Backbone bond lengths (Angstrom), bond angles and torsions (degrees), N, CA, C in turn:
res aa  C-N    CA-C-N  psi(-1)  N-CA   C-N-CA  omega(-1)  CA-C   N-CA-C  phi
1 X - - - 1.469 - - 1.520 109.45 -
2 X 1.298 116.97 146.71 1.459 121.11 178.02 1.514 109.88 -84.81
3 X 1.367 115.54 175.88 1.458 120.03 -177.81 1.524 111.45 -63.06
4 X 1.319 117.56 -23.73 1.457 120.63 -179.35 1.525 112.53 -87.33
5 X 1.351 115.48 -2.45 1.450 119.81 178.11 1.516 114.15 89.12
6 X 1.322 118.46 4.80 1.458 121.22 178.01 1.519 110.05 -101.11
7 X 1.337 116.42 146.40 1.461 121.11 179.85 1.521 109.93 -71.39
8 X 1.339 118.11 143.72 1.461 120.33 178.65 1.525 110.31 -64.93
9 X 1.317 116.06 149.67 1.457 120.42 179.08 1.525 110.09 -65.82
10 X 1.330 118.16 140.54 1.464 119.75 178.79 1.515 110.66 -65.81
11 X 1.337 117.27 151.77 1.466 119.30 179.02 1.523 110.46 -63.75
12 X 1.319 116.04 147.07 1.453 120.79 177.50 1.516 109.39 -147.04
13 X 1.326 116.00 160.16 1.458 120.85 -179.94 1.524 109.11 -144.86
14 X 1.327 115.57 144.02 1.462 122.57 176.71 1.528 108.13 -118.26
15 X 1.329 116.28 135.40 1.459 121.12 179.38 1.522 109.38 -141.78
16 X 1.338 115.95 141.39 1.460 121.38 175.31 1.522 110.04 -113.50
17 X 1.332 116.41 147.01 1.459 121.54 172.88 1.523 108.09 -152.08
18 X 1.325 116.14 169.01 1.461 121.52 -177.71 1.525 109.52 -121.15
19 X 1.318 116.65 131.65 1.464 122.21 177.86 1.525 108.70 -80.60
20 X 1.313 116.47 88.38 1.460 122.13 -171.86 1.525 111.76 -89.81
21 X 1.339 116.87 159.19 1.471 119.84 171.09 1.527 112.02 -57.86
22 X 1.337 116.90 -30.23 1.462 120.09 177.58 1.505 112.17 -61.65
23 X 1.331 116.86 -40.36 1.463 120.46 176.41 1.525 110.17 -60.66
24 X 1.316 116.41 -44.19 1.463 121.07 179.76 1.528 110.34 -59.86
25 X 1.320 116.98 -44.69 1.468 120.66 -179.77 1.517 111.57 -64.11
26 X 1.346 117.28 -43.49 1.459 120.16 -177.83 1.523 111.50 -66.83
27 X 1.328 117.74 -41.82 1.457 120.42 178.77 1.526 110.85 -65.04
28 X 1.333 116.99 -41.56 1.459 120.35 178.72 1.531 110.86 -62.44
29 X 1.333 116.65 -42.98 1.461 120.35 179.60 1.528 111.01 -63.63
30 X 1.333 116.54 -42.03 1.460 120.99 178.65 1.524 110.83 -57.63
31 X 1.332 116.47 -39.62 1.467 121.84 -177.10 1.524 112.33 -89.38
32 X 1.336 115.75 12.17 1.462 121.95 176.45 1.527 111.88 63.43
33 X 1.336 115.44 35.91 1.456 121.39 178.15 1.530 109.42 -109.08
34 X 1.319 116.20 151.85 1.460 121.22 174.00 1.525 107.67 -77.71
35 X 1.323 117.28 113.29 1.465 120.46 -174.93 1.522 112.04 -61.71
36 X 1.343 117.09 -22.33 1.463 119.40 -178.59 1.529 112.16 -66.75
37 X 1.349 116.40 -21.77 1.471 118.43 176.73 1.528 111.13 -70.78
38 X 1.344 116.53 -14.27 1.468 121.20 179.22 1.535 111.71 -102.68
39 X 1.330 116.68 2.92 1.466 120.59 -171.09 1.520 112.95 -61.57
40 X 1.333 117.90 -29.67 1.463 120.42 -177.23 1.527 113.00 -96.41
41 X 1.317 116.91 6.01 1.460 119.21 178.14 1.527 110.54 -69.11
42 X 1.314 115.64 147.71 1.469 120.13 175.71 1.519 111.73 -106.88
43 X 1.349 117.02 -10.33 1.467 121.70 177.13 1.521 107.91 -133.84
44 X 1.347 116.31 156.88 1.463 118.78 177.10 1.526 108.60 -84.04
45 X 1.332 118.58 146.67 1.456 120.34 177.82 1.534 110.95 -57.01
46 X 1.306 116.16 142.37 1.465 119.48 -179.78 1.531 110.02 -64.04
47 X 1.300 115.46 133.43 1.458 122.09 -176.54 1.509 113.40 101.83
48 X 1.338 117.34 -21.64 1.456 120.15 -179.44 1.522 112.17 -77.84
49 X 1.326 117.48 -2.17 1.463 119.72 177.06 1.529 111.72 -68.56
50 X 1.355 118.03 -5.81 1.471 119.56 175.90 1.522 111.05 -60.93
51 X 1.341 116.84 -19.39 1.459 119.73 177.89 1.513 113.95 -85.28
52 X 1.335 116.76 -2.25 1.461 120.71 177.21 1.529 110.30 -89.24
53 X 1.309 116.14 165.77 1.463 124.93 172.91 1.533 113.65 57.83
54 X 1.334 118.50 55.66 1.463 118.76 173.96 1.522 109.98 -60.76
55 X 1.311 115.85 138.60 1.465 120.48 -177.18 1.526 109.78 -72.54
56 X 1.328 116.39 106.38 1.471 121.66 -177.34 1.526 110.61 -86.53
57 X 1.330 115.57 54.63 1.460 120.58 -179.75 1.524 109.25 -84.75
58 X 1.325 118.84 133.22 1.464 120.03 177.30 1.529 111.36 -54.79
59 X 1.319 116.07 145.87 1.461 121.47 -177.38 1.522 111.66 -53.81
60 X 1.339 116.54 -39.32 1.463 120.05 -176.87 1.523 112.90 -71.56
61 X 1.340 117.19 -13.64 1.465 120.17 -178.60 1.522 113.39 -98.10
62 X 1.344 118.11 -0.93 1.456 120.14 179.26 1.527 110.64 -65.05
63 X 1.318 116.26 150.15 1.457 121.06 172.42 1.523 108.97 -64.19
64 X 1.342 119.12 160.89 1.470 120.74 177.83 1.531 113.49 -56.82
65 X 1.349 116.68 -27.63 1.461 119.36 178.98 1.525 112.24 -85.41
66 X 1.340 117.23 1.35 1.451 121.26 177.63 1.509 114.84 89.76
67 X 1.325 117.68 -9.99 1.458 120.25 -175.26 1.527 110.68 -74.21
68 X 1.340 115.92 133.00 1.462 120.52 -176.62 1.518 113.06 -92.61
69 X 1.321 118.03 -11.32 1.457 120.48 179.60 1.512 112.48 96.48
70 X 1.327 117.23 171.88 1.466 122.53 -174.47 1.524 114.38 -90.81
71 X 1.327 117.32 32.11 1.458 119.89 -179.30 1.511 113.12 92.34
72 X 1.323 116.64 -0.71 1.457 122.64 176.93 1.519 106.45 -150.80
73 X 1.316 118.26 146.73 1.458 121.47 -176.51 1.524 110.72 -67.41
74 X 1.324 116.49 125.60 1.459 120.54 174.27 1.527 108.58 -76.44
75 X 1.322 118.47 147.68 1.465 119.98 -178.13 1.521 111.51 -64.92
76 X 1.328 116.00 143.99 1.460 122.07 177.44 1.531 107.98 -86.55
77 X 1.323 115.75 101.68 1.463 121.53 -176.34 1.521 111.80 -113.24
78 X 1.342 116.50 12.59 1.461 119.84 -179.01 1.515 112.92 74.04
79 X 1.319 116.98 23.21 1.467 122.60 179.69 1.532 106.90 -117.46
80 X 1.330 118.04 103.76 1.466 120.60 -167.27 1.525 115.68 -77.45
81 X 1.324 119.03 -20.60 1.462 119.76 -176.99 1.528 109.98 -97.80
82 X 1.327 115.72 139.54 1.463 120.40 179.11 1.519 108.82 -130.18
83 X 1.316 116.19 138.95 1.452 121.26 174.98 1.525 108.30 -146.23
84 X 1.316 115.04 149.36 1.459 119.96 176.93 1.515 108.77 -78.78
85 X 1.344 116.13 128.22 1.457 120.01 179.76 1.513 112.84 -93.36
86 X 1.327 117.42 -26.70 1.456 120.24 -179.65 1.502 111.40 173.40
87 X 1.322 115.01 168.76 1.465 120.72 -179.10 1.525 108.37 -149.73
88 X 1.337 115.57 142.81 1.467 121.32 178.06 1.523 107.60 -130.69
89 X 1.320 116.73 121.29 1.459 121.74 -178.53 1.517 109.93 -120.54
90 X 1.326 115.87 133.48 1.465 122.58 174.65 1.519 107.53 -118.25
91 X 1.336 115.92 131.74 1.460 121.47 -174.84 1.527 109.80 -107.05
92 X 1.328 115.10 116.59 1.465 120.67 175.51 1.514 111.14 -95.26
93 X 1.319 116.76 -9.96 1.459 121.57 -179.19 1.512 109.22 -174.87
94 X 1.325 115.80 -170.69 1.457 121.86 -178.35 1.525 110.64 -112.74
95 X 1.329 115.11 160.67 1.459 121.64 176.87 1.522 107.58 -98.64
96 X 1.338 117.92 111.46 1.476 120.24 -179.91 1.522 111.06 -65.38
97 X 1.300 115.20 142.39 1.451 119.89 175.57 1.527 109.21 -63.34
98 X 1.331 116.52 129.07 1.451 122.10 -178.36 1.516 114.17 92.31
99 X 1.349 116.92 -4.65 1.465 120.46 -177.31 1.521 111.54 -78.38
100 X 1.333 115.33 149.53 1.456 121.36 168.73 1.526 108.15 -85.23
101 X 1.317 115.40 127.42 1.461 121.82 -176.84 1.518 108.46 -112.67
102 X 1.321 117.14 130.80 1.463 121.74 178.25 1.516 109.05 -108.69
103 X 1.335 115.65 128.55 1.465 121.34 179.19 1.523 110.30 -110.85
104 X 1.313 116.30 131.55 1.463 122.90 174.45 1.527 107.18 -113.92
105 X 1.332 116.43 123.84 1.464 121.82 -173.90 1.520 110.49 -124.12
106 X 1.320 115.72 135.33 1.464 121.80 176.04 1.520 109.42 -136.84
107 X 1.332 115.39 156.87 1.470 120.42 170.22 1.523 106.87 -90.72
108 X 1.314 115.46 115.59 1.457 121.11 -173.67 1.518 112.70 -86.47
109 X 1.347 116.07 -33.48 1.463 118.54 -173.61 1.518 110.01 -161.59
110 X 1.343 116.00 143.84 1.464 122.83 172.65 1.524 107.49 -128.75
111 X 1.317 116.21 120.43 1.469 121.07 -178.76 1.526 108.62 -124.27
112 X 1.330 116.55 120.04 1.465 121.67 178.40 1.520 109.36 -103.88
113 X 1.329 115.38 144.87 1.463 120.13 177.91 1.529 109.02 -158.50
114 X 1.304 115.53 170.16 1.467 121.98 174.98 1.519 107.92 -121.94
115 X 1.327 115.77 125.17 1.458 121.56 -178.94 1.508 110.94 -124.80
116 X 1.339 115.30 -165.49 1.464 119.54 -176.83 1.527 112.75 -66.19
117 X 1.346 116.11 -22.43 1.459 119.06 178.86 1.521 112.14 -98.42
118 X 1.339 116.62 12.44 1.460 120.11 177.63 1.509 112.02 105.62
119 X 1.318 114.86 -163.45 1.460 121.38 -178.44 1.525 110.16 -78.34
120 X 1.322 116.61 134.23 1.458 121.42 178.04 1.528 109.42 -138.40
121 X 1.312 115.11 165.58 1.461 121.71 171.19 1.523 107.55 -137.86
122 X 1.323 116.01 137.91 1.461 121.37 176.02 1.525 107.77 -109.44
123 X 1.319 116.32 118.04 1.461 122.68 -178.62 1.529 107.97 -107.93
124 X 1.320 116.79 118.26 1.458 121.52 179.16 1.519 109.48 -97.09
125 X 1.329 115.11 121.88 1.459 122.60 -178.15 1.528 108.28 -110.76
126 X 1.323 117.02 130.36 1.461 122.47 179.67 1.529 109.50 -111.71
127 X 1.330 116.20 131.47 1.460 121.21 178.04 1.522 109.77 -131.05
128 X 1.322 115.76 139.34 1.460 120.75 171.21 1.524 108.03 -118.14
129 X 1.336 116.12 136.29 1.443 122.80 178.30 1.531 107.73 -110.72
130 X 1.321 115.66 128.89 1.461 120.12 -175.92 1.520 110.81 -129.69
131 X 1.326 115.04 146.02 1.466 123.00 174.14 1.520 107.46 -123.63
132 X 1.316 116.25 123.31 1.475 121.81 -177.73 1.530 111.48 53.60
133 X 1.333 115.30 38.96 1.455 120.46 176.39 1.513 115.22 81.94
134 X 1.337 118.01 -3.43 1.464 121.49 -179.29 1.525 109.76 -105.20
135 X 1.327 116.68 126.97 1.462 121.14 179.88 1.526 110.39 -68.30
136 X 1.342 115.44 129.08 1.467 120.32 178.25 1.523 112.08 -112.89
137 X 1.333 117.33 -26.64 1.466 121.24 179.15 1.521 108.74 -140.78
138 X 1.323 115.87 135.40 1.472 122.29 170.59 1.520 107.33 -121.28
139 X 1.330 115.47 127.07 1.449 120.62 -173.36 1.524 111.36 -129.13
140 X 1.327 116.00 139.73 1.462 122.44 170.87 1.526 107.93 -121.73
141 X 1.320 116.02 130.14 1.460 121.75 179.66 1.522 108.70 -123.55
142 X 1.322 116.24 138.59 1.456 122.53 177.26 1.525 109.00 -109.47
143 X 1.326 115.63 115.84 1.457 120.94 177.87 1.524 109.40 -104.07
144 X 1.336 115.71 131.05 1.461 121.56 -178.45 1.519 108.59 -103.98
145 X 1.325 116.58 118.37 1.461 122.60 176.10 1.516 107.80 -99.44
146 X 1.340 116.39 132.50 1.463 120.39 -172.71 1.519 111.27 -134.12
147 X 1.326 114.57 163.53 1.455 121.03 176.24 1.521 110.18 -69.72
148 X 1.322 116.39 164.32 1.459 121.07 178.40 1.516 109.74 -61.87
149 X 1.334 116.54 142.44 1.463 121.55 179.26 1.518 109.92 -74.30
150 X 1.313 116.58 139.24 1.459 121.20 175.27 1.516 111.84 -109.34
151 X 1.349 117.12 -21.79 1.457 121.99 177.82 1.519 109.11 -139.99
152 X 1.331 115.95 165.40 1.458 120.42 177.21 1.519 110.95 -62.92
153 X 1.332 117.47 -34.63 1.467 119.64 -179.89 1.521 110.74 -67.71
154 X 1.346 116.90 -32.45 1.467 119.88 175.12 1.518 110.64 -61.02
155 X 1.337 116.47 -41.76 1.460 120.24 -177.05 1.516 111.75 -68.28
156 X 1.341 116.71 -36.86 1.456 119.95 -174.51 1.513 113.52 -86.05
157 X 1.343 117.59 -15.18 1.463 120.00 -176.62 1.514 111.35 -70.22
158 X 1.347 117.94 138.27 1.458 120.15 176.30 1.512 110.85 -70.65
159 X 1.317 116.69 147.78 1.459 120.30 175.20 1.517 109.55 -72.28
160 X 1.344 119.23 155.49 1.463 120.89 179.19 1.515 113.24 -54.79
161 X 1.325 118.06 -33.83 1.467 120.09 -179.62 1.517 112.00 -70.37
162 X 1.341 116.62 -7.74 1.456 120.42 -177.83 1.522 111.46 -114.31
163 X 1.321 117.76 22.97 1.457 121.44 -177.80 1.517 110.48 -58.26
164 X 1.358 117.16 139.85 1.461 119.57 -178.04 1.524 111.85 -67.73
165 X 1.335 117.39 154.37 1.454 120.83 179.59 1.512 111.53 -70.10
166 X 1.328 116.92 167.94 1.455 120.96 -178.16 1.525 112.23 -67.43
167 X 1.320 118.40 -32.43 1.461 121.90 -179.12 1.523 109.25 -114.54
168 X 1.346 117.47 88.96 1.466 119.70 -176.79 1.523 111.36 -58.85
169 X 1.326 117.87 137.30 1.459 120.71 -176.65 1.521 113.82 -60.93
170 X 1.343 118.75 -25.02 1.452 118.85 -175.31 1.515 112.42 -67.61
171 X 1.350 118.33 -13.07 1.461 120.74 177.14 1.525 110.84 -79.92
172 X 1.345 118.34 -6.55 1.451 123.15 -178.34 1.524 109.84 -106.21
173 X 1.327 116.88 146.84 1.464 118.51 178.07 1.520 110.96 -69.74
174 X 1.320 115.78 146.37 1.452 121.61 178.71 1.526 109.77 -99.14
175 X 1.315 116.19 142.87 1.462 120.18 175.85 1.515 111.06 -82.53
176 X 1.323 115.67 -31.51 1.457 121.25 178.54 1.521 107.89 -141.68
177 X 1.321 117.16 142.09 1.466 121.29 -177.68 1.521 109.60 -146.02
178 X 1.304 114.33 152.35 1.462 120.51 179.13 1.524 108.14 -150.05
179 X 1.328 116.46 142.08 1.460 121.60 178.56 1.519 109.22 -121.57
180 X 1.326 115.35 135.17 1.459 119.93 173.95 1.518 108.45 -144.58
181 X 1.311 115.53 158.74 1.464 121.44 177.62 1.521 108.47 -115.94
182 X 1.326 117.84 104.07 1.473 119.92 -179.52 1.520 111.22 -64.72
183 X 1.324 115.70 134.83 1.458 120.13 178.30 1.525 110.47 -116.73
184 X 1.331 115.58 -178.43 1.463 120.50 -175.76 1.526 111.99 -62.20
185 X 1.327 117.10 -36.29 1.464 118.73 -177.52 1.523 111.45 -69.26
186 X 1.336 117.61 -36.99 1.467 120.05 177.48 1.521 110.29 -64.30
187 X 1.337 116.59 -44.90 1.460 119.79 179.00 1.524 110.88 -63.64
188 X 1.328 116.83 -41.99 1.469 120.02 179.97 1.527 110.93 -63.03
189 X 1.325 117.00 -44.61 1.467 119.68 -177.48 1.527 111.14 -65.95
190 X 1.331 117.16 -38.11 1.463 118.21 177.75 1.530 109.90 -66.17
191 X 1.332 116.46 -41.48 1.472 119.30 176.36 1.519 110.77 -60.49
192 X 1.340 117.01 -38.00 1.460 120.64 -179.64 1.526 110.77 -68.50
193 X 1.331 117.22 -45.28 1.460 121.38 -178.89 1.526 111.09 -62.48
194 X 1.343 116.86 -37.65 1.462 121.17 -177.07 1.527 112.81 -98.87
195 X 1.334 117.32 1.26 1.464 122.83 178.74 1.532 110.89 56.94
196 X 1.330 114.66 45.29 1.465 121.58 -176.54 1.526 109.20 -102.38
197 X 1.323 116.62 115.68 1.463 121.55 -177.95 1.530 112.71 -101.84
198 X 1.331 117.66 16.66 1.468 120.95 179.42 1.531 108.74 -64.05
199 X 1.314 116.63 118.39 1.459 121.66 -166.88 1.526 113.98 -68.02
200 X 1.319 118.70 -19.79 1.466 119.81 -179.35 1.531 111.92 -65.99
201 X 1.349 117.12 -12.39 1.457 120.08 -177.25 1.527 113.67 -97.57
202 X 1.342 117.83 -13.17 1.474 118.58 -177.48 1.523 113.92 -141.43
203 X 1.323 118.37 -14.35 1.466 122.69 -177.98 1.526 108.13 -107.40
204 X 1.336 116.15 93.47 1.470 120.15 -174.00 1.529 111.74 -62.77
205 X 1.321 117.37 -38.45 1.467 119.87 -179.99 1.523 110.65 -62.53
206 X 1.333 116.45 -41.49 1.464 119.85 178.67 1.529 110.46 -68.33
207 X 1.328 117.53 -45.60 1.464 121.20 -176.75 1.518 111.97 -60.59
208 X 1.337 116.65 -41.36 1.463 119.98 -177.48 1.524 112.56 -86.95
209 X 1.331 116.83 -39.57 1.458 119.67 -174.93 1.511 114.48 -83.17
210 X 1.341 117.90 -39.71 1.458 121.08 -175.89 1.527 111.89 -92.12
211 X 1.335 117.09 -42.73 1.466 119.50 -174.29 1.532 113.15 -102.39
212 X 1.326 117.35 -6.69 1.457 119.74 171.52 1.516 116.37 81.42
213 X 1.317 117.92 12.26 1.459 119.93 177.49 1.534 110.18 -78.07
214 X 1.321 118.76 155.72 1.466 120.37 179.56 1.524 113.61 -77.84
215 X 1.325 117.68 -15.88 1.464 122.09 -178.95 1.521 107.85 -164.84
216 X 1.329 117.00 -179.14 1.458 120.50 173.48 1.523 109.71 -57.77
217 X 1.328 115.92 143.07 1.458 121.60 -177.91 1.534 109.43 -94.00
218 X 1.321 116.08 131.39 1.464 120.32 176.14 1.525 108.71 -70.40
219 X 1.315 117.51 132.49 1.459 121.84 179.06 1.528 109.58 -57.35
220 X 1.333 116.78 127.79 1.457 119.95 177.76 1.522 112.74 -57.58
221 X 1.352 118.49 -46.09 1.461 119.12 177.61 1.528 113.78 -63.13
222 X 1.339 117.92 -25.26 1.460 120.10 174.84 1.524 109.98 -68.56
223 X 1.321 117.06 -46.52 1.463 120.15 176.17 1.523 110.33 -58.36
224 X 1.335 116.22 -42.39 1.465 120.51 179.99 1.525 111.07 -64.30
225 X 1.326 117.24 -39.77 1.460 120.76 179.05 1.526 110.56 -63.69
226 X 1.324 116.98 -42.29 1.465 120.73 178.36 1.529 110.63 -65.04
227 X 1.342 116.66 -37.76 1.467 120.39 177.03 1.527 110.60 -66.57
228 X 1.327 117.06 -39.97 1.458 121.21 177.83 1.520 110.90 -62.05
229 X 1.328 116.68 -42.58 1.461 119.99 179.46 1.525 110.82 -62.63
230 X 1.322 117.46 -40.13 1.461 120.95 178.30 1.525 110.82 -62.61
231 X 1.329 116.98 -45.71 1.467 121.20 -179.67 1.525 111.29 -67.22
232 X 1.326 117.13 -38.89 1.461 120.32 179.25 1.536 109.80 -62.65
233 X 1.327 115.84 -41.34 1.461 120.53 178.31 1.530 110.87 -64.55
234 X 1.330 116.53 -43.23 1.459 120.47 -177.92 1.524 111.87 -68.60
235 X 1.331 116.42 -41.06 1.466 120.91 -177.14 1.522 111.93 -80.29
236 X 1.330 116.89 -24.60 1.453 120.79 -179.96 1.515 113.59 71.82
237 X 1.324 116.87 28.18 1.469 120.63 -178.68 1.521 109.56 -159.50
238 X 1.331 115.00 173.09 1.461 121.11 174.79 1.532 109.14 -84.93
239 X 1.325 117.68 152.46 1.466 119.93 178.76 1.526 112.35 -80.70
240 X 1.335 115.66 150.13 1.462 121.18 167.70 1.525 109.53 -87.08
241 X 1.335 115.74 -24.62 1.461 121.70 177.41 1.521 108.07 -156.57
242 X 1.326 115.50 147.06 1.464 121.24 176.60 1.524 107.33 -145.88
243 X 1.319 115.79 122.98 1.461 120.15 179.42 1.512 110.32 -135.17
244 X 1.319 116.57 149.99 1.458 119.33 -179.30 1.519 111.28 -147.95
245 X 1.339 114.36 157.51 1.465 122.89 172.29 1.518 108.53 -122.69
246 X 1.319 115.82 138.60 1.459 122.34 176.20 1.520 108.23 -100.34
247 X 1.335 116.74 121.49 1.454 120.28 -172.17 1.523 114.37 -114.97
248 X 1.304 117.74 -25.17 1.465 122.59 174.65 1.521 107.73 -146.40
249 X 1.323 118.01 144.76 1.467 118.80 176.11 1.525 111.45 -71.88
250 X 1.309 115.33 149.08 1.456 122.47 169.62 1.522 107.59 -106.19
251 X 1.343 116.38 153.16 1.454 119.34 -172.31 1.519 112.20 -124.16
252 X 1.303 114.17 147.84 1.453 123.00 179.73 1.527 110.15 -58.75
253 X 1.337 115.43 136.17 1.459 120.33 177.43 1.511 114.68 85.28
254 X 1.334 117.42 1.57 1.459 121.08 179.81 1.531 109.16 -118.13
255 X 1.335 117.93 141.37 1.466 120.16 -175.69 1.526 113.07 -59.63
256 X 1.322 114.78 144.06 1.460 123.89 174.77 1.533 106.48 -120.49
257 X 1.331 116.20 127.51 1.455 120.90 -179.42 1.527 108.91 -109.46
258 X 1.328 116.23 114.61 1.463 122.34 179.66 1.526 108.75 -99.93
259 X 1.346 116.11 132.39 1.463 120.59 -175.93 1.525 109.77 -139.85
260 X 1.347 114.92 152.05 1.464 119.85 179.95 1.524 109.52 -149.16
261 X 1.329 114.75 149.30 1.459 121.07 174.36 1.519 108.44 -149.78
262 X 1.323 116.35 147.41 1.450 120.67 175.95 1.518 108.41 -80.06
263 X 1.329 116.18 132.72 1.456 120.83 -175.95 1.524 110.81 -82.69
264 X 1.323 115.76 134.82 1.456 122.51 178.38 1.521 108.29 -98.99
265 X 1.328 116.59 135.43 1.455 120.06 177.90 1.509 114.01 89.82
266 X 1.329 117.54 -4.20 1.458 120.92 175.98 1.523 108.62 -104.72
267 X 1.308 116.28 -170.85 1.457 120.54 177.86 1.523 109.60 -55.02
268 X 1.341 118.86 128.90 1.468 120.54 -178.59 1.521 111.93 -52.51
269 X 1.329 114.96 137.14 1.453 119.62 178.65 1.517 114.95 86.73
270 X 1.345 116.77 7.20 1.465 120.19 178.91 1.522 109.53 -84.96
271 X 1.310 115.44 130.13 1.462 121.87 177.71 1.523 109.54 -115.53
272 X 1.295 115.55 137.38 1.462 121.84 174.36 1.521 107.39 -100.59
273 X 1.308 116.11 128.55 1.459 121.84 -176.35 1.520 108.41 -126.85
274 X 1.317 116.48 142.33 1.461 117.97 177.76 1.520 110.72 -150.99
275 X 1.318 115.21 161.52 1.458 122.47 177.30 1.519 108.31 -124.65
276 X 1.320 115.92 134.81 1.464 121.85 177.89 1.522 109.78 -114.99
277 X 1.345 115.55 151.26 1.456 119.14 173.85 1.527 109.34 -86.51
278 X 1.319 116.67 -173.23 1.459 120.47 -175.12 1.525 112.67 -66.64
279 X 1.352 117.02 -18.13 1.459 121.07 178.77 1.528 112.36 -95.55
280 X 1.329 117.25 0.89 1.458 120.63 179.76 1.517 114.46 88.14
281 X 1.334 118.01 4.90 1.461 120.39 177.20 1.518 110.23 -77.02
282 X 1.318 115.68 141.85 1.459 120.13 179.51 1.524 108.90 -75.07
283 X 1.330 116.30 121.34 1.466 121.76 178.61 1.521 111.47 -99.06
284 X 1.336 115.72 -29.77 1.471 121.15 179.47 1.518 108.63 -144.17
285 X 1.315 115.18 138.46 1.457 121.18 173.58 1.519 107.68 -127.20
286 X 1.333 117.12 132.51 1.467 121.23 -174.45 1.521 111.48 -138.40
287 X 1.325 114.30 160.44 1.454 122.14 175.97 1.520 108.44 -127.35
288 X 1.324 116.60 129.04 1.455 124.69 179.27 1.523 107.54 -115.34
289 X 1.336 116.56 117.28 1.481 119.57 -179.90 1.519 110.24 -122.23
């Protein structure tokens, strides 16, 4: 509280970027698509805004793990590891190609707790994206801050905030499925497109030696983007909302199984999407509406 008895204003950040044809080409190439099929589009596909707003943090201000943050400084709570726990996006409109997009970001909530994997904090970041003063995307992201890893099992264990649901999706039949094995070049290109310098995605020595992972970690938003593309193809339309939770890390060089099914008894047009690792464990669970 301040001397006047009022709470300090929460931190916020404003950022501008432009939805360029170059972004469209790079995202299409990353997803192994011919960018020329998108040449006549007037808006970018929903979800491809992950390539906007690269974090222009000075090199000397990066965290030791290389991560620049989500466009706003995460609180320093003495928890050196950071991972994305999930993201929820609601689309009120589209981003026109060539438009200037303004993002407003705030820290909405910080929750600290102690679980089976030690002390953690979940930081919820809210961002709104607007074009010409009109909001087109509202996003909530949950970042999990964790203690330093002491063993490989510590690194691979899901945080309590990412506990799997009671009815794992893999017990249900999928209407559409796809398998791919992410390699170093895919991870590097996604890091390049999103300007992500988090070392667990490209520095194998750091990922295995410092953070205790068995291999390079597949970017959670990359898995989510691939899941979104699968659902978009299956549904034959753009989403009004897309949200996901990350429950287990996926690793470079190991198969990733993407699956989707249309949900019966829920809101019409709702698709359940998930990603499994090579052992069949659910690594990501998502909803496409």
